[in-house]
C-alpha positions as CSV (number, residue, x, y, z in Angstrom):
1,X,67.6,96.7,138.9
2,X,67.7,97.0,135.1
3,X,65.1,95.2,133.0
4,X,65.8,91.7,131.9
5,X,66.7,90.7,128.4
6,X,66.8,87.5,126.3
7,X,69.7,85.3,127.5
8,X,69.6,86.4,131.1
9,X,69.6,83.6,133.7
10,X,67.1,84.0,136.5
11,X,66.0,82.0,139.6
12,X,62.3,81.7,140.0
13,X,59.6,80.0,142.1
14,X,56.5,79.2,140.2
15,X,53.1,77.5,140.0
16,X,51.2,76.6,136.9
17,X,47.4,76.0,136.9
18,X,45.0,75.1,134.1
19,X,41.3,75.4,133.2
20,X,38.5,77.4,134.6
21,X,39.0,75.8,138.1
22,X,42.7,76.8,138.0
23,X,43.8,73.2,138.9
24,X,47.4,73.1,140.0
25,X,49.5,70.9,137.7
26,X,53.0,71.9,138.4
27,X,55.0,74.0,141.0
28,X,58.4,74.5,142.5
29,X,57.0,74.7,146.0
30,X,56.9,71.4,147.9
31,X,54.3,72.5,150.4
32,X,51.9,73.6,147.7
33,X,52.4,70.4,145.8
34,X,51.5,68.4,149.0
35,X,48.4,70.5,149.6
36,X,47.2,69.8,146.1
37,X,48.1,66.1,146.1
38,X,50.6,66.4,143.2
39,X,53.8,65.9,145.3
40,X,56.4,63.7,143.6
41,X,59.0,62.2,145.9
42,X,61.4,61.8,143.0
43,X,61.1,65.5,142.0
44,X,63.4,68.3,143.2
45,X,61.6,71.3,144.7
46,X,62.9,74.8,145.2
47,X,63.9,77.7,142.9
48,X,64.6,76.7,139.3
49,X,66.8,78.5,136.8
50,X,65.4,79.6,133.5
51,X,66.9,81.5,130.6
52,X,64.8,84.4,129.4
53,X,63.8,84.0,125.8
54,X,64.7,80.3,125.7
55,X,62.7,77.9,123.5
56,X,60.2,75.8,125.4
57,X,58.9,78.7,127.5
58,X,55.5,80.3,126.7
59,X,55.9,83.5,124.8
60,X,53.7,85.4,127.2
61,X,55.8,84.2,130.1
62,X,59.1,85.3,128.5
63,X,57.6,88.7,127.9
64,X,56.5,88.9,131.5
65,X,60.0,88.0,132.8
66,X,61.3,91.2,131.1
67,X,58.7,93.4,132.8
68,X,58.5,91.7,136.2
69,X,60.0,93.2,139.4
70,X,62.1,90.9,141.4
71,X,60.6,89.7,144.7
72,X,57.0,90.3,143.6
73,X,54.6,87.7,142.3
74,X,53.4,88.1,138.7
75,X,50.7,86.0,137.0
76,X,50.3,85.5,133.2
77,X,47.2,84.2,131.5
78,X,47.8,82.1,128.4
79,X,44.9,81.2,126.0
80,X,44.7,77.6,124.8
81,X,45.9,78.4,121.3
82,X,49.1,79.8,122.7
83,X,49.5,77.2,125.4
84,X,48.9,73.5,124.6
85,X,46.7,74.1,121.6
86,X,43.0,73.3,121.0
87,X,41.6,69.8,121.4
88,X,41.2,68.2,118.0
89,X,39.0,65.2,117.3
90,X,41.5,64.1,114.7
91,X,44.0,63.4,117.4
92,X,41.9,60.6,118.9
93,X,42.8,57.3,117.3
94,X,41.5,53.8,117.4
95,X,44.0,50.9,117.8
96,X,43.4,47.2,117.7
97,X,43.9,45.1,120.8
98,X,46.3,43.0,118.6
99,X,48.5,46.0,118.1
100,X,48.8,46.5,121.8
101,X,49.7,42.8,122.3
102,X,52.4,43.1,119.6
103,X,53.8,46.1,121.4
104,X,53.6,44.3,124.8
105,X,51.5,47.1,126.3
106,X,48.8,46.3,128.8
107,X,45.9,48.7,127.9
108,X,44.4,50.5,130.9
109,X,42.3,53.7,130.9
110,X,44.4,56.7,131.8
111,X,47.7,55.1,131.0
112,X,50.2,57.1,128.9
113,X,51.5,55.2,125.9
114,X,53.9,55.9,123.0
115,X,52.9,54.4,119.7
116,X,54.6,55.3,116.4
117,X,56.6,58.0,118.2
118,X,53.4,59.7,119.4
119,X,52.5,60.0,123.1
120,X,48.9,59.7,124.1
121,X,46.6,58.6,126.8
122,X,44.2,55.6,126.7
123,X,40.7,56.9,127.2
124,X,38.7,53.8,126.4
125,X,39.2,50.0,126.3
126,X,36.6,47.7,124.7
127,X,36.8,44.1,123.3
128,X,39.1,44.2,120.3
129,X,40.0,47.9,120.3
130,X,41.6,50.7,122.3
131,X,40.9,54.5,122.0
132,X,44.0,56.7,122.4
133,X,43.9,60.5,122.8
134,X,47.0,62.1,121.3
135,X,45.9,65.6,122.3
136,X,48.0,67.1,125.0
137,X,46.6,66.5,128.5
138,X,45.8,70.2,128.9
139,X,44.9,71.0,125.3
140,X,41.9,73.4,125.1
141,X,42.6,74.8,128.6
142,X,43.7,78.3,129.6
143,X,47.0,78.2,131.5
144,X,47.7,80.5,134.5
145,X,51.4,80.8,135.2
146,X,52.4,82.6,138.4
147,X,56.1,83.3,139.2
148,X,58.4,85.3,141.4
149,X,62.0,86.2,140.4
150,X,64.3,85.5,143.4
151,X,67.6,86.2,141.8
152,X,69.7,86.8,138.7
153,X,72.8,84.6,137.8
154,X,75.8,86.4,136.3
155,X,78.7,84.0,137.2
156,X,79.5,81.9,134.1
157,X,80.3,78.8,136.1
158,X,77.0,79.0,138.0
159,X,75.3,79.3,134.6
160,X,76.9,76.2,133.3
161,X,75.9,74.3,136.5
162,X,72.4,75.5,136.0
163,X,72.3,74.3,132.4
164,X,73.6,70.9,133.5
165,X,70.9,70.7,136.3
166,X,68.2,71.5,133.8
167,X,69.1,68.6,131.6
168,X,70.6,65.9,133.9
169,X,71.1,65.1,137.6
170,X,73.9,67.6,138.3
171,X,75.3,65.9,141.5
172,X,79.0,65.1,141.2
173,X,79.8,67.3,138.2
174,X,82.7,69.7,138.4
175,X,82.8,72.9,136.3
176,X,85.8,75.2,135.9
177,X,86.6,78.0,133.4
178,X,89.8,79.6,132.1
179,X,90.5,79.7,128.4
180,X,87.8,77.1,128.0
181,X,84.8,75.6,129.9
182,X,85.8,72.3,131.5
183,X,83.1,69.9,132.7
184,X,84.2,66.8,134.5
185,X,81.5,64.2,134.8
186,X,80.9,61.9,137.7
187,X,81.4,58.1,137.6
188,X,77.6,57.6,137.6
189,X,77.2,59.4,134.2
190,X,80.0,57.7,132.3
191,X,77.9,54.8,131.0
192,X,74.5,56.4,131.2
193,X,72.4,56.5,128.1
194,X,70.5,59.5,129.5
195,X,73.8,61.4,129.8
196,X,74.5,60.8,126.1
197,X,71.3,62.5,125.2
198,X,71.7,65.3,127.8
199,X,75.2,66.1,126.7
200,X,74.0,67.2,123.3
201,X,71.5,69.6,124.8
202,X,74.0,70.9,127.4
203,X,76.7,71.6,124.9
204,X,74.4,73.4,122.5
205,X,72.8,75.5,125.3
206,X,76.3,76.5,126.7
207,X,77.4,77.4,123.2
208,X,74.4,79.6,122.7
209,X,74.2,81.4,126.0
210,X,77.9,81.4,127.1
211,X,79.6,82.0,123.8
212,X,83.3,82.4,123.1
213,X,84.6,79.3,124.9
214,X,85.7,75.9,123.8
215,X,83.9,73.2,125.8
216,X,85.9,70.3,127.2
217,X,84.0,67.2,128.6
218,X,86.3,65.3,130.9
219,X,85.8,61.6,131.5
220,X,88.5,60.5,133.9
221,X,88.9,56.7,134.3
222,X,91.2,56.0,137.3
223,X,93.7,53.3,137.5
224,X,92.2,50.0,138.6
225,X,94.0,49.9,142.0
226,X,92.5,53.3,142.8
227,X,89.0,52.1,142.2
228,X,88.7,49.9,145.3
229,X,85.2,50.0,146.8
230,X,84.8,50.9,150.5
231,X,84.2,47.2,151.2
232,X,87.4,46.1,149.4
233,X,89.4,48.8,151.2
234,X,87.9,47.7,154.6
235,X,88.7,44.0,153.8
236,X,92.3,44.9,152.9
237,X,92.8,46.9,156.1
238,X,91.3,44.1,158.2
239,X,93.8,41.6,156.6
240,X,96.7,43.9,157.3
241,X,95.6,44.2,161.0
242,X,95.4,40.4,161.3
243,X,98.8,39.9,159.8
244,X,100.3,42.4,162.2
245,X,98.8,40.6,165.2
246,X,100.4,37.4,164.0
247,X,103.8,38.9,163.7
248,X,106.1,38.4,166.8
249,X,106.9,41.6,168.7
250,X,110.1,42.2,170.7
251,X,108.2,44.2,173.2
252,X,105.6,41.5,174.0
253,X,107.7,39.5,176.5
254,X,108.5,42.6,178.5
255,X,104.8,43.7,178.5
256,X,103.9,40.2,179.7
257,X,106.5,40.3,182.5
258,X,105.2,43.6,183.7
259,X,101.7,42.4,183.8
260,X,102.7,39.3,185.9
261,X,104.7,41.5,188.3
262,X,101.8,43.8,188.8
């Protein structure tokens, strides 16, 4: 296999550990997550698709993707300054209890909060004031990222599906390609605020990594009579059956006579 380049789509399994004790904080492997008490029932486990060179991936990991041999594990060590940064005392702020009351936030140690568009963790609660740490949870720690490449995606439709899955719950989406890329969204996404945000990222990512196509987002709203729920359909069918039973049938007298004779 030729070496990978920026823009290639790859399927990987991974595990990410932090600090001197190499504590596991994220993984694509369900069994490993359970063993380390970080399993999330809402999360999806299994191979993930990443784009080599994409923003949001550690530089050292991107470079390792290009050198790694598929099917073999590869581990990258990332120093704090290139990972989540060093811990800075200036990122620890004091807030008044009154401010938390105004924001309707119940201050509890360890709780993640967003204040003035900054995300932090409460590290101390005392009468009248709350101490919030705005450093990243793993700031100041070395990151150890282990991965294995399990495949390379070349089909454009599969690439689009992967981009959707990386930004939104992809269940129910239909993707097709001809002169343009057509994405039909499911009923569940049509009125979703999360989809509105995700659509922006999906369109920009598709434009960048699958260039040369117009992108058409299809939102099909069926006629009202075609939108019957299963319960409504069952109720209609039940009514039709009852009406049929009440209708007189020419064959009924004959059947009754035969039954009497037998």
